[in-house]
N, C-alpha and C positions, 0 to 999 in steps of 0.2 A: 734611205735613198742609196742607189748604187751607181757606179760608173762602169759601164760594160764595154768590152771590145769583143766583136764577134764577126763571123763571116756569113754571107748569104749568097746563094746562087740564083736568086730571083732575076727575072729579066729586067725588073725595075727595082732598084735597091731602096727606094723610099718606103716609109712605113705604110702599111695597108689601111691604117686608121688615121683620120685627120679631123680636127687638129689633135696634136699630142701634147702632153703635159710638160715634157722636158726636152731640152735641146739634143740634137744629134748631128753627126757629121759623117759623110761618106769619105773615108780617108784614102782609099785606093782600090785598085782592081788588079786581078792577076788570073792566071789560068791560061790554057791554050788559046782561047778566044776572048780573054779578058772578061770572063763570065762570072768570076767569083769576086764579090765586093767585100771590103773590110769596112765595118761601121763602128763608130764610137758613139755611145749614147748614154745619157743619164736616164734612170727609171726608178720607180718605187721598188721594184724587185725583178727577178728574172722572169716571172710570169708575165709582167708587163712587156718585157722585151719580146717574149714569144707571141703575145697578142698582137703587137705592132709589126713584128717581122717573123711570121710563122716558119719561114725557112731558116731561121738563125741556127747556126751550129758553132761549135768551138767557142762557146760563151765563156769569157773570163771576166768576172765581176768582182769589184772591190767596193767596200763601203765608202760613201762620200757624204760629208756634212754639208757641202755647198758646191755650187758650180765653180769651176776654174776655167776662165777664158784666157786664151793666149793668142799669139800670132797664128799658130797652127790651128787652134780651135777657137775662132772668134765668136762672139755672141751673135747668133743668127738674127737677121733682120726681123723675122716673124716672131721671135721669142720675146715675150713680155713677162718679166718676173714680178 
């Protein structure tokens, strides 16, 4: 499993497939018209990120043994482990 941080300029930053296996968060937006979104997501691998967010760029992934939930990255209501 990986924990990835990446950007997407999709008009809708949510994953294109649903339901997804791992949690994710939309952590911010920037750009001239706030059209670039920053996402943090867990996934099995980078290919899974690209399947769920085809427009993903600047993917920075690190190995993860388990999920880490915090005040900034709380466990999503829809996520059942």
